N, C-alpha and C positions, 0 to 999 in steps of 0.2 A: 607738218611739215619734214623730210627727212633731213635728217641733221647733215646728213652729204651733198643735199640739195641747196643748206644755207648758202648765200652767195653776199658780200660786203658791195653795196652798187652803189658807194659813197667815191664820186669820180675824181681818179688821179689826177690832180696838176700836171699841165699838159706846157706851161709857160714855163721856157729856159733863158738862166741867162747866161752868156758868152763871157768867159773872163778873158781878161787882161795877160794873157801867158807869162807878156815878155817884163810887165810888173811884178808879178805873183813872182818868177824866177827869182827877184830881187830878195824876196822874201826866203830862199832857200836855203840858206844856211844858217837861220833859227828855225826854218820849217822842219827842220831833220833833227829837230830836239824836240819842238811842239809835238810831233806825232808821234811819239814815244808817251807809253802810258806812266805813270809813278804810282807811287808808293809813299803814303803818308805815315812819316814817322813822330810819335808820340814825343816828348821829355813828360810822360808822368810816371808815378808812383803811389801804390795805395796808400801811402801816408799823406799827398796831397789833397787824393779825392778822403780820404776822411777826415783831412782840417777844412775842405768845404762843406761837405756833410754836416760834420758838428758846428759849424758855423751858422749853417742854415735854419738848421731843425731844432734849432736851440731857442729860436726866436718864435715866443709865443705868440706873436700874431699873427705867424700863420694857423694855429689851430679854431676852427669857426663849428661850433655845435648851428646844427641846424634846422628852421622850424620847417614845418608842411608849408606851400605856397597854396591859395587858388588864384582861377583864372576866371574873370567877370569879363562875360558878354553881353554888348547890345547891339540891337541894333537904332543906327541912327541916321537920320538923312538929311543927304547931301544937296545944300539949300540950290547949288550951280545945276549939280545936271538931275533933281529931284528921282533920286535912286540911292536906295537904302545900304547901309555897308556897315561892316560888322566892327565895333569896338571892343578895343580888347586892353584888360588891364589886369597885370597880376602882384600880388604880395602876400607876407605873411598870414598867416590866419592868428586873430587880434590873441586869445586865451588859449594858445596850442601847446602843446610839450616840446620838449625840444625830442628832435627823431633821430632813432639807436642808429648808433655808429655800424660802419661793418667791422667783422669780425679781423683781431689785429694782423691773423695772416694774410689774411686777403689783402685788408690794408695796405701792407709791404710788399705783397705780389705784386699790387699795380704798380707803387712808388716804385720799385725797383725795374717793372715792364716800361716804366714810359721816360726813366729818366736812364736807364742803362747802367747803375748803379749795382754794385753786387749788392747781396742782402747781405752778406756781414758786413759792408758797411754803414749799409743804414738804419738795423736791427740795433745797435747799441744804443744810440744819441734816439732813437726813437722809443726805444723801451724805458731808457731813462726819462724820457719827458712823462709818458701817460703816468710812469709810479710817483715821480719826484714831483714834478710840478702841477698835472693834468688833476694827479688823486687817483689814476687809476678809472676814471672817467669815458669811456668809451666811448661817450659822443661825440667828443672831437674828432673822432675817425672819420667823418664824414666826406661829402665829394667833393665838398668848398676848402675842407684842409687838403686833400688830397692836391686839387684844382693847386690850391696858393702853393702848393710844397713843389710841385714838376716842375711851374715856373720859375720859382723861386732859385732851384738846384739848378735848371735847364742859362736861366742868365748866369746863375755863378760859373757855371765849368765854361760856358762860351766863350766868355771873358779870362777864365784861369789861361784853357787850354788855347787862345787865338795869338800869340804872336811864339807860342810852344812848341809847334813842329817843325819838321822838314820833307822836302820833297825827296826822294829816293827811286832816281829813277832805273825801270825794269828794262829788263836787255831785249825786248819784241818791240816794235812799233805797230802801230794800228791805224786804218784806214779813218777818214777824217768826210765830211759833208764835203771838199775842197782837195782832196790828198788822198791820191792810190798811195797805199805804203806798199803793194804788191809791184806796182811797176815802178814805185818811185818817183814822182812826178804830178803835178798838177794835173786837175783834169778840166775838159774845152770846157763843158758847162754844167751847170748846176741848175736845181729846180729855185723860179724865180722868188718863191714864197717862203725860204728860210733867208733870203735876203730881207726882204720889205714885206709889205702887204699893201703898201701905197706906191703912187706911182707918181712921179712927175713927169710928163710926157715933154716938156719946153725946157728942160735942164740942160745947160751950156756942157758941151764936155771936155775933159779936162784930162791929157794925154794920161797925166799921173795918176790916174784911178785906176781900180781895183778892176771896173767892169766896164765895160761897150755899154758907152749911151749916149744919144736918150733911146730908152727910158729910164731916169733916175729911180730906184729903189729905196723906200724909207719904211720905218716903224712910223715914228713920231714925230709932231712938226716941231717939236720943243725939245728935247734940245739935239736930234739927230739932224732933222735938214739945215738947217744951220752951218752945221759942222761941214755937212758933205759937199753943200756952194760952196763956201769959204773961199777966196784968192787966197792959197798960201804962200810963202817967198820960195823961189828956188830951190834952198836947201831940204825944202821936203818931195822928195823926188820921187816916193807913190805914197798913197793913203787911198782910205777906202772902210765901209764896214764889213766887217766881219758876218760874216753870214752863219747863221745856229747851226753846233755841233761843228764848227772848221778848229776849237783847239779844248778839248776836254778838260780840265785843270780838276782834280778832284775837291772839292772843299773836307777842312778838315766838320764841318757840323753834317759831312753824309752827301753824295751828290756828286755832281760836278758845275761845271760854268765856264763861259765862253764871255772874253772879253767882245766889248759892240767896237770897238774902232780898233787901227793898226795906221802905224804913222811911221816913214822910213826916213829918217832925218840925220844928210849928207853933212858933216864937217872937215874942216880944213887941217890937211898933217894929223887927220887921228879915223880912228874907223868909224864907221855911222854905227848909230844908237838905232835902236828900234824904243816907239812908243806905244803901249797897249793899257786900253784903259774901259773901264764899263761907263756909261750915261745912265742915267736914272730920270726919268721921264714926268716931267712937270704935271699935276692932276691938281684942274681946278674943278674947285668946290662949288 
């Protein structure tokens, strides 16, 4: 088949949800800010990165010599259905020697790529450990050691910079799933799938909701559905589930995120407050 004849036959979702624009308009004052793009600025310095690298890489427990492993497979009979299944067991070869480690330059390059740390930050500590503690035994430069160091460095870096960054607003806005930045207004309707995959056709309408109901759309039975059906006090003038990509907040670990719910809460003798939060689906084993 010619390349220019290939077609994506995946049907686009035609289900739409109409927005209650009068309720979205109550969020317009903050949505002007949400539709702006932001840049993350870290309170970081080479000294702090060097300190983290030194503290992590000086842990001898991260350095592991690796033995070759063997995989044993055998057929076993399943008594329930009478079929044969493959049982697999993996383990180290009992009397084998340790495997050769990676070349130092390759190991250092891979660690820098996986952690996004400069080579000149990693090299002094790693070389000192290999020379002074590991007695030059390059077998410690194994895949297991690389995984251990990557995980330990990422954990420490994330913990260190989690509260050491600011959001700097940029001088332009961008359209999102619910807001047209060119027209500077909310959309009339959006794709139903980005609001929720599941449907409750019997939900009772609440005029404070962000969408016309029924149906009520949600993703998880716990905790989203109870939050959407809760009888909130009158101080809550608007509430609802935000669709995907409604607000794109950059994360310091990369990518972006969107809060799940928004509430507008009226206060006497004070400005309204807006509550945005993210939920976590409960997974039962």
